[in-house]
matplotlib code that plots the C-alpha trace (Angstrom):
import matplotlib.pyplot as plt

x = [0.0, 1.5, 1.6, 0.6, 1.8, -0.9, -0.3, -0.5, -1.5, 1.0, -1.7, -1.9, 1.8, 3.1, 6.8, 9.0, 10.7, 14.0, 14.5, 16.8, 18.2, 21.5, 20.0, 18.0, 21.1, 23.3, 20.8, 20.3, 24.0, 25.1, 22.5, 23.2, 27.0, 26.6, 24.7, 27.4, 25.0, 25.6, 22.2, 20.6, 17.3, 15.4, 15.8, 14.9, 11.9, 10.8, 10.8, 8.4, 6.1, 6.1, 5.3, 2.5, 0.9, 1.5, 2.3, -0.8, -1.8, 1.4, 1.3, 4.0, 4.6, 6.7, 9.3, 11.8, 14.1, 13.0, 10.0, 8.5, 6.8, 4.4, 2.7, 1.2, 2.5, 0.7, 2.5, 3.6, 3.0, 0.3, -2.4, -4.4, -1.4, -0.4, 2.7, 3.1, 6.3, 7.9, 10.8, 12.6, 14.3, 16.4, 15.1, 18.0, 19.4, 19.0, 17.1, 19.1, 17.2, 18.0, 15.8, 13.5, 11.3, 8.7, 6.6, 7.9, 10.5, 13.3, 12.2, 12.8, 15.2, 15.7, 17.7, 15.9, 16.4, 13.5, 11.6, 8.6, 10.9, 12.4, 8.9, 8.1, 11.4, 10.5, 7.0, 8.6, 11.1, 8.2, 6.2, 9.0]
y = [0.0, 3.3, 6.1, 9.6, 12.7, 15.0, 18.6, 21.0, 24.5, 27.0, 28.3, 25.0, 24.2, 24.7, 24.4, 27.0, 26.3, 27.7, 29.9, 32.7, 35.5, 33.7, 30.6, 32.6, 34.6, 31.4, 29.6, 32.5, 33.4, 29.8, 29.3, 32.7, 32.1, 28.6, 30.3, 32.9, 35.6, 38.2, 39.9, 40.1, 41.4, 38.3, 38.9, 42.6, 41.9, 38.9, 41.0, 43.4, 40.6, 39.3, 42.7, 43.2, 39.8, 38.0, 34.6, 32.5, 29.0, 27.9, 24.2, 22.0, 18.3, 16.6, 13.9, 13.2, 16.2, 17.5, 19.8, 20.4, 23.7, 24.5, 27.8, 29.9, 33.3, 35.7, 37.0, 40.6, 41.6, 39.2, 39.7, 36.6, 34.3, 32.3, 30.3, 27.1, 27.2, 24.3, 24.5, 21.6, 22.5, 20.6, 21.4, 19.7, 23.0, 26.5, 25.4, 24.8, 25.4, 22.4, 22.9, 25.4, 25.3, 27.7, 27.5, 30.8, 31.0, 31.9, 29.1, 26.0, 23.4, 21.9, 24.9, 28.0, 31.5, 33.6, 36.3, 34.1, 31.7, 34.7, 35.9, 32.4, 32.6, 35.9, 34.7, 31.8, 34.1, 36.4, 33.4, 32.1]
z = [0.0, -1.1, 1.5, 0.7, 2.3, 3.4, 3.0, 6.0, 5.5, 6.9, 9.1, 10.9, 10.9, 14.4, 14.0, 12.5, 9.1, 10.4, 7.3, 8.0, 5.8, 5.6, 4.2, 1.6, 0.5, 0.5, -1.8, -4.3, -4.4, -5.1, -7.8, -9.4, -9.3, -10.8, -13.7, -14.1, -13.1, -10.5, -10.7, -7.3, -8.8, -7.9, -4.2, -4.4, -6.7, -4.6, -1.5, -3.2, -4.3, -0.8, 0.7, -1.9, -0.9, -4.2, -2.4, -1.6, -0.5, 1.3, 2.2, 3.8, 3.2, 5.9, 5.1, 7.9, 8.0, 4.7, 4.0, 0.7, 0.6, -2.2, -2.9, -5.6, -6.6, -8.8, -11.7, -11.5, -15.1, -16.1, -13.5, -14.4, -14.3, -11.2, -10.9, -8.8, -6.6, -4.9, -2.4, -0.6, 2.7, 5.2, 8.7, 10.7, 11.8, 10.3, 7.2, 4.0, 0.9, -1.2, -4.3, -5.7, -8.8, -10.3, -13.4, -14.7, -17.4, -15.0, -12.5, -14.5, -13.4, -9.9, -8.5, -9.8, -8.4, -9.7, -7.8, -7.1, -5.1, -3.4, -2.5, -0.9, 1.0, 2.5, 3.4, 5.3, 7.0, 8.0, 9.3, 11.6]

ax = plt.figure().add_subplot(projection="3d")
ax.plot(x, y, z, "-o")
ax.set_aspect("equal")
plt.show()
């Protein structure tokens, strides 16, 4: 019998995700450096998306020390578009962001660094 993991809304999730500014910066810097980019615009733009309440429907899936966090983020330019975001973090200590994906053009691949992922990161930071 296959086991399914039930999502927990962030509203009902009682434990902190342990996301801190250092883990956000480390993830985005390492992804951008591996792509050969030094543009930090995703963090700045993501912070604005977070402050303007673009991130919605945050759910957490628990698996041992890993947490898969899924959310939706409204597009900044195309008001009717919503992107699905997924992030995997390791919660052993201060959370390490292991992977991040988004449906937007900049968010493809297992280690994306788009503004929508940054917005989710700031939402988790604010929640903790």
